[in-house]
KOLLUM-530863 format. One line per 3 residues: number of its first residue (from 1); their letters; for each residue y, x, z of C-alpha. Coordinates in steps of 0.1 Angstrom, whole numbers, plus 5000, padded with zeros to 4 digits. Each point is the difference from the previous one (the first is absolute). Layout:
# KOLLUM-530863
NUM) a) Y,X,Z | ... .
This chain:
# KOLLUM-530863
1) mav) 1868,2560,0500 | 5014,4965,4998 | 5013,4987,5033 .
4) dvl) 4990,4965,5012 | 5034,4988,5011 | 4985,4974,5023 .
7) krv) 4980,5025,5020 | 5011,5029,5021 | 4989,5035,4991 .
10) pvr) 4974,5006,5028 | 5007,5027,5025 | 4974,5026,5008 .
13) eqd) 4986,5002,5036 | 4976,5021,5020 | 4965,4985,5002 .
16) pkv) 4997,4980,5033 | 4968,5018,5011 | 5017,5034,4995 .
19) rak) 5034,4992,5014 | 4986,4984,5032 | 4990,5036,5011 .
22) nfe) 5033,5018,4991 | 5037,4998,5006 | 5011,5006,4964 .
25) evc) 5021,4974,4983 | 4982,4969,4990 | 5021,4989,4970 .
28) lgy) 5004,5027,4974 | 5029,4985,4981 | 5009,5000,4963 .
31) nke) 5002,5029,4976 | 5028,5001,4975 | 4981,4982,4972 .
34) eav) 4990,4972,5024 | 5035,4997,5014 | 5015,4997,4965 .
37) dea) 4974,4974,4991 | 5008,4980,5031 | 5037,5003,4995 .
40) trc) 4997,4985,4965 | 4989,4968,5017 | 5035,4995,5015 .
43) lgc) 5021,4974,4983 | 5033,5018,5009 | 5015,4967,5012 .
46) kna) 5038,4999,4999 | 5003,4980,5032 | 4971,5018,5017 .
49) kcv) 4985,4980,5029 | 4979,5031,5012 | 5033,5017,5011 .
52) tgc) 5007,4970,5024 | 4966,5005,5016 | 5007,5037,5008 .
55) pvs) 5016,5006,5034 | 5018,5031,4987 | 5009,4983,4966 .
58) idi) 4986,5027,4977 | 5010,4994,4963 | 4963,4995,4991 .
61) psf) 5004,4991,4963 | 5021,5031,4994 | 4976,5024,5016 .
64) isk) 4970,4984,4982 | 5017,5001,4966 | 5004,5038,5005 .
67) vke) 4963,5003,5009 | 4993,4980,4968 | 5020,5027,4980 .
70) gni) 4982,5028,5018 | 5032,5012,5017 | 4986,5003,5035 .
73) eea) 5028,5022,5013 | 5026,4974,4992 | 4978,4973,5015 .
76) yhi) 4999,5020,5033 | 5038,5004,5001 | 5004,4962,4996 .
79) ise) 4976,4993,5029 | 5015,5027,5022 | 5035,4983,4997 .
82) ysa) 4985,4972,5021 | 4971,5014,5019 | 4996,5032,5021 .
85) lpa) 4962,4996,5002 | 4985,4989,4967 | 4967,5019,5004 .
88) vcg) 4995,4982,5033 | 5010,4966,4988 | 4978,5002,4970 .
91) rvc) 4971,5004,5024 | 5007,4978,5030 | 5024,4972,4990 .
94) pqe) 4985,4965,4999 | 5011,4997,4963 | 4978,4969,4995 .
97) sqc) 5022,4980,5023 | 5033,5016,4988 | 5010,5013,4966 .
100) esk) 4967,4992,4983 | 4999,4964,5013 | 5032,4993,4980 .
103) cir) 4988,5017,4968 | 5002,4976,4970 | 4970,5017,4984 .
106) gik) 4980,4987,5030 | 5005,4963,4990 | 4975,5004,4972 .
109) gea) 4977,5029,5008 | 5005,5028,5026 | 5034,5013,5012 .
112) vsi) 5010,5035,4989 | 4988,5027,5025 | 5035,5009,5011 .
115) gkl) 4988,5018,5031 | 4975,5022,4982 | 5027,5009,4974 .
118) erf) 5024,5009,5027 | 4974,5022,5016 | 4992,5017,4967 .
121) vad) 5037,5008,4993 | 5005,5014,5035 | 4969,5021,4999 .
124) war) 5009,5013,4965 | 5035,5010,5013 | 4984,5019,5030 .
127) ens) 4975,5018,4978 | 5029,5010,4976 | 5024,5010,5029 .
130) ikp) 5026,4974,4991 | 5024,4993,5029 | 5023,4970,5006 .
133) kka) 5037,5007,4992 | 5022,5009,5030 | 5037,4993,5007 .
136) esl) 5025,5022,4983 | 5022,5004,5031 | 5000,4990,5037 .
139) ngk) 5026,4976,5014 | 5004,5016,5034 | 4983,4973,5020 .
142) kva) 4969,5005,5022 | 4972,4974,5006 | 4970,5003,5024 .
145) vig) 4968,4983,4991 | 4974,4994,5027 | 4964,5000,4987 .
148) sgp) 4986,5015,4968 | 4978,4970,4990 | 5006,4979,4969 .
151) agl) 5033,4984,5014 | 5015,5033,5011 | 4990,5019,4969 .
154) tca) 5015,4973,4977 | 5032,4997,5020 | 5004,5038,5001 .
157) gdl) 4993,5004,4963 | 5025,4973,4989 | 5027,5014,5023 .
160) aka) 4995,5035,4988 | 5003,4988,4964 | 5033,4985,5009 .
163) gyd) 5013,5033,5014 | 4993,4997,5037 | 4988,5029,5022 .
166) vti) 4968,4985,5015 | 4977,5013,5027 | 4967,4982,5009 .
169) fea) 4987,5003,5036 | 4962,4995,5002 | 4981,4998,5033 .
172) lhe) 4967,5013,4987 | 4992,5035,4987 | 4998,4989,4964 .
175) agg) 5022,4978,4979 | 4989,4968,4983 | 4996,4975,5028 .
178) vls) 4973,4974,4993 | 4993,5017,4966 | 4988,5031,5020 .
181) ygi) 4984,4985,5031 | 4990,4964,4990 | 4987,4998,4964 .
184) pef) 4968,5019,4994 | 4995,5030,4977 | 4978,4980,4976 .
187) rlp) 5028,4976,4993 | 5029,5024,5002 | 4993,5037,4998 .
190) kqt) 5023,5019,5024 | 5005,5034,4984 | 5003,4990,4964 .
193) vva) 5018,4966,5004 | 5017,4996,5034 | 5012,5036,5004 .
196) sev) 5014,5002,4965 | 5019,4967,5003 | 5015,5014,5032 .
199) env) 5009,5032,4981 | 5017,4979,4974 | 5022,4984,5026 .
202) kal) 5008,5035,5014 | 5009,5010,4964 | 5028,4974,5001 .
205) gvk) 5015,5021,5029 | 4985,4981,5029 | 4992,5021,5031 .
208) iet) 4970,4991,5022 | 4996,5010,5036 | 4965,4993,5015 .
211) nvv) 4990,4998,5037 | 5032,4982,5009 | 4995,4969,5021 .
214) igk) 5032,4979,5000 | 5004,4985,5034 | 4986,5032,5016 .
217) stt) 5011,5031,4981 | 5034,4984,4993 | 5014,4964,4998 .
220) ide) 5017,4979,4973 | 5032,5002,5020 | 4999,5038,5001 .
223) llt) 4994,5001,4962 | 5031,4979,4994 | 5023,5016,5026 .
226) eeg) 4989,5036,5006 | 4981,5010,4968 | 5026,4987,4975 .
229) fda) 4980,4974,4981 | 5020,4972,4985 | 4972,4975,4999 .
232) vfv) 4963,4997,5011 | 4971,4982,4983 | 4970,4991,5022 .
235) gsg) 4967,4999,4981 | 4977,5009,5029 | 4972,4976,4990 .
238) agl) 4977,4980,5023 | 4976,5023,5018 | 4991,4980,5031 .
241) pkf) 4966,4984,4995 | 4990,4965,5012 | 4968,4992,5019 .
244) mgi) 4982,4967,5007 | 4999,5002,5038 | 4963,4993,5001 .
247) pge) 4975,5015,5026 | 4988,5036,4991 | 5030,5010,4979 .
250) nan) 5006,5031,5022 | 4965,5013,4994 | 4993,5034,4984 .
253) gvf) 4995,4995,4963 | 5027,4974,4995 | 5029,5012,4978 .
256) san) 5031,4984,4985 | 4998,5003,4962 | 5033,5019,5003 .
259) eyl) 4985,5028,5022 | 4967,5001,4980 | 5018,5004,4967 .
262) trs) 5025,5025,5014 | 4972,5022,5012 | 4983,4999,4967 .
265) nlm) 5030,5001,4976 | 5028,5021,5016 | 4977,5021,5022 .
268) kaf) 4973,5004,4974 | 4971,4989,5022 | 4980,4992,4968 .
271) kdd) 4999,5037,4992 | 4973,5022,5015 | 5024,5030,5004 .
274) yat) 5025,4980,5023 | 4992,4997,5037 | 5015,4965,5004 .
277) pia) 4977,4978,5021 | 4991,4966,4986 | 4971,4978,5010 .
280) ggk) 4981,4998,4968 | 4978,4971,5013 | 4967,4989,4985 .
283) kva) 5009,4963,5000 | 5036,4990,4999 | 5018,4966,5003 .
286) vvg) 5035,4997,4986 | 5018,4970,5013 | 5026,4986,4975 .
289) ggn) 5004,4992,4963 | 5031,5018,4987 | 5003,5031,4979 .
292) vam) 5000,5022,5031 | 4967,4985,5011 | 4985,5008,4965 .
295) daa) 5014,5036,5003 | 4984,5004,5035 | 4967,4985,4989 .
298) rta) 4998,5021,4968 | 5009,5032,5020 | 4973,4992,5026 .
301) lrl) 4975,4995,4972 | 5008,5034,4985 | 4995,5016,5034 .
304) gae) 4964,4987,4999 | 5000,4966,5017 | 4987,4966,4992 .
307) vhi) 5032,4979,5001 | 5006,4963,5008 | 5034,4983,4994 .
310) vyr) 5004,4972,5026 | 5026,4974,4989 | 5006,4966,5014 .
313) rse) 5009,4982,4968 | 4982,4998,4966 | 5003,5023,4970 .
316) ael) 5027,4979,4984 | 5023,5007,5029 | 4994,5038,5002 .
319) par) 5035,5016,4999 | 4987,5032,4984 | 5006,5006,4963 .
322) vee) 4972,4986,4977 | 4994,5036,4987 | 4995,5014,5035 .
325) vhh) 4975,4972,5009 | 4982,5005,4967 | 4997,5038,5006 .
328) ake) 4988,4996,5036 | 4972,4976,4989 | 4990,5023,4971 .
331) egi) 4996,5028,5025 | 4977,4980,5023 | 5023,4988,5028 .
334) ifd) 4986,4968,5017 | 5024,4971,5004 | 4995,4978,5031 .
337) llt) 5024,4973,4991 | 5009,4969,5021 | 4991,5021,5030 .
340) npk) 5021,5010,5030 | 4994,5025,5028 | 4997,4986,5036 .
343) qil) 4993,5032,5018 | 4990,5036,4995 | 4967,5010,5018 .
346) vdd) 5000,5033,5019 | 4971,5022,5012 | 4997,5016,5034 .
349) ngw) 5019,5031,4988 | 5030,4980,4988 | 4992,5001,4963 .
352) vkg) 4999,4972,4975 | 4965,4986,4995 | 5008,4967,4981 .
355) iev) 5025,4973,4992 | 4994,4964,5009 | 5014,4977,4974 .
358) vkm) 5003,4962,4994 | 4998,4981,4967 | 5032,4982,4989 .
361) elg) 5008,4971,4977 | 5033,4993,4983 | 5020,4971,5013 .
364) epd) 5035,4988,4991 | 5027,5024,4987 | 5021,5018,5027 .
367) asg) 5036,5013,4999 | 4991,5027,4974 | 4987,4973,4976 .
370) rrr) 4964,5013,5003 | 4973,4979,5015 | 4995,5006,5037 .
373) pve) 4966,5014,5010 | 4982,4980,5028 | 4970,5013,5020 .
376) vag) 4966,4984,4993 | 4986,4992,5034 | 4969,5019,5010 .
379) sey) 5000,5023,4970 | 5005,5033,5018 | 4979,5030,4990 .
382) vid) 5001,5038,5004 | 5005,5026,4973 | 4986,5034,5011 .
385) vdt) 5027,5026,4995 | 5011,5033,5016 | 5036,4999,4988 .
388) vim) 5026,4973,4997 | 5033,5004,4980 | 5027,4974,5007 .
391) slg) 5021,4993,4969 | 5022,4972,5012 | 5034,5012,4988 .
394) tsp) 5027,5021,5017 | 5035,4996,5013 | 5029,5024,5003 .
397) npl) 5001,5026,5028 | 5028,4989,5023 | 5012,5036,5006 .
400) iss) 5029,4999,4976 | 5013,4965,5009 | 4997,5008,5038 .
403) tte) 5021,5032,4997 | 5027,4986,4977 | 5027,4979,5015 .
406) gle) 5011,4970,4980 | 4970,5000,4977 | 4984,4965,5003 .
409) vnk) 4964,4992,4995 | 4981,4967,4997 | 4971,4988,5023 .
412) wkc) 4975,5021,4981 | 5021,5032,5006 | 5010,5001,4963 .
415) iia) 5035,5013,4993 | 5023,4971,4988 | 5014,5010,4967 .
418) dee) 5016,4982,4970 | 4975,4997,4971 | 5028,5005,4974 .
421) ngk) 5014,5033,5012 | 4979,5012,5031 | 5031,4996,5024 .
424) ttk) 4990,4998,5037 | 5020,4988,5029 | 5013,5036,5006 .
427) egv) 5028,5013,4978 | 4989,5028,4976 | 4963,4993,5007 .
430) yag) 4977,4985,4974 | 4963,4993,5001 | 4972,4989,4977 .
433) gda) 4962,5000,4994 | 4974,4993,5027 | 5024,5008,5028 .
436) vtg) 5018,4968,4990 | 4972,4978,4986 | 4970,5012,5019 .
439) aat) 4971,5013,4980 | 5003,4992,4963 | 4996,5018,4966 .
442) vil) 5012,5034,4988 | 5020,4984,4972 | 5018,4975,5022 .
445) amg) 5010,5029,5023 | 5013,5018,4969 | 5020,4969,4990 .
448) agk) 5015,4999,5035 | 5008,5038,4998 | 5017,4994,4966 .
451) aaa) 5021,4970,5013 | 5011,5021,5031 | 5010,5029,4978 .
454) kgi) 5023,4976,4981 | 5013,4986,5033 | 5007,5035,5014 .
457) def) 5018,5010,4968 | 5023,4969,5001 | 5007,5005,5038 .
460) lqn) 5009,5037,4995 | 5020,4994,4968 | 5022,4974,5018 .
463) k) 5003,5019,5033 .
């Protein structure tokens, strides 16, 4: 069929009424014919702007040209030179504000679906048992990586490809970090996608030790002095949830989004055959407007609740991806915008019985450049709910910084590290991802892991 070069090849999705009751993947992705059709829309720019929009600098025109030719295996090898997690990125990256926002095709018409093409290539490689290429020989140097989330996996993968002997230490019982505990099954399937991306990193020669809490089981200093590691990368994420400090926040039935999603995703509370407790809730309020808030809301909906998203600004200021907001609305989630919680109401047994909120209006822009919400006097009202999920962001757990001498942090307890190469204030220790920036995106963490791998390589080559 003739391809309309101005319009994207549409991507198939589960019907909203059906998917709101299951945990299967919402977006079904392209088949080979659709992928080739979409790839033919790419102009193959010589000085490609899309590459500058990608935090890990994938050679996008080259991989897409291979898809156009139908050579999917070669397309995969091009992507995996730059990215350790293509099947993840193809699903959860905010492409619309990164590579695709720079696409020349998007000036007249719609940008090329770079993310959906990356996902197709990675899925095809997995289904055809194609693995990334490993280093031909080891260089005799050992590097420890703390955390097996996107930053840690990327740093480990890049170092292994450069010939380093790499061991990842993961605090939880399963590798993947936020990919395993944070992002729900219906956006990022754990067995098919996350587990196989972790296996690909292992196929490069990386060892992963789970249930090792650095700062308790062992320290960074011990890794460097007693365990023979030449350098350490800290990619331990940001797992410490923030709360509002309003009355009633300690009631039964109040969760941080972090805990709620971890119970569901990593501990499989959404499955009947797992005994993980989770308060299903009949009516749930999720406070916040980012991607994590959408994930928590859409999880609660699938567990059988009526769900309200309570957010103090308007829809234009929602930090979540447009696609996530669109999917949440299609599934029937209620958005209470320009609304802010004042207190959580508690019954005689200590359980949530409602949330008192106040209407807001937007005033002048604040330091973030967004218009500041101001309370409308006398506009308080109560939403009847039995569960409240706080999704207000997270900060790094101070365990690593408090047990490592000479590792400096800023006032938000984030590790201070050089953006160019991940170098911290302690020699031989590098850091990146949410442990440095506070909660951000998967792909930015990957970019930081990549930069640190380069920094570690330069440090050890010159040592």
